[in-house]
C-alpha positions in Angstrom: -0.2 -0.1 -0.3 1.4 3.4 -1.1 1.1 5.5 1.7 1.2 8.3 -0.4 -2.5 7.6 -1.4 -5.6 8.9 0.1 -4.6 6.1 3.3 -6.4 6.4 6.6 -4.8 5.0 10.2 -7.7 2.3 10.8 -6.2 1.5 14.6 -2.6 1.6 16.4 -1.5 -2.0 17.2 1.2 -3.1 20.2 4.2 -4.4 17.3 4.5 -5.6 13.9 3.1 -9.4 14.8 0.4 -7.8 15.6 0.4 -5.9 12.8 0.6 -9.1 10.5 -2.4 -10.1 12.0 -4.3 -8.1 12.2 -3.8 -7.6 7.9 -4.0 -11.0 7.7 -7.8 -10.4 8.7 -8.5 -7.7 6.4 -7.2 -8.9 3.1 -8.5 -12.1 3.8 -11.3 -9.6 3.4 -10.4 -8.1 -0.1 -9.3 -4.8 2.5 -6.0 -3.4 0.7 -3.9 -2.1 4.0 -0.3 -1.7 5.3 1.4 -0.5 8.6 4.2 1.5 9.4 5.8 2.7 12.6 4.1 5.3 14.6 5.8 8.6 15.9 5.4 7.2 19.0 8.0 5.1 18.6 11.0 7.3 21.0 14.0 5.7 21.4 17.9 6.1 20.3 17.5 2.4 19.0 14.4 2.8 16.6 16.2 2.9 13.4 17.7 -0.8 14.3 14.8 -2.7 15.8 12.0 -3.6 14.4 9.9 -2.8 17.8 6.9 -0.5 19.1 3.6 0.0 17.7 2.3 -0.1 14.7 -0.7 1.9 13.0 -2.3 -0.2 10.0 -3.4 1.7 6.8 -6.2 1.4 5.0 -8.3 3.3 2.0 -9.9 5.8 3.4 -13.1 4.2 1.3 -12.9 1.4 3.0 -12.1 2.9 6.9 -15.8 1.5 7.7 -16.1 -1.7 6.6 -12.5 -2.5 8.1 -13.9 -1.5 11.5 -16.6 -2.7 11.2 -14.7 -6.3 10.1 -11.9 -5.3 13.3 -15.0 -5.1 15.6 -16.7 -8.0 14.7 -13.2 -10.2 15.2 -12.3 -9.3 18.2 -15.8 -9.4 19.8 
């Protein structure tokens, strides 16, 4: 997913493994997604570690459908 397109932040998750699970769920339902580091990472090691929170990104047009899908999955 190109972050320069019309994207929206669906949610923030604790790390890369959780981001992979959420994106897997979204992709299995046909929703294109991706994730990126958040600005919440504030460590001198952040450029060397794949740790910390991630923002899940979806196309803005898919935001409501993605929210509904995630809410159904956790309830």
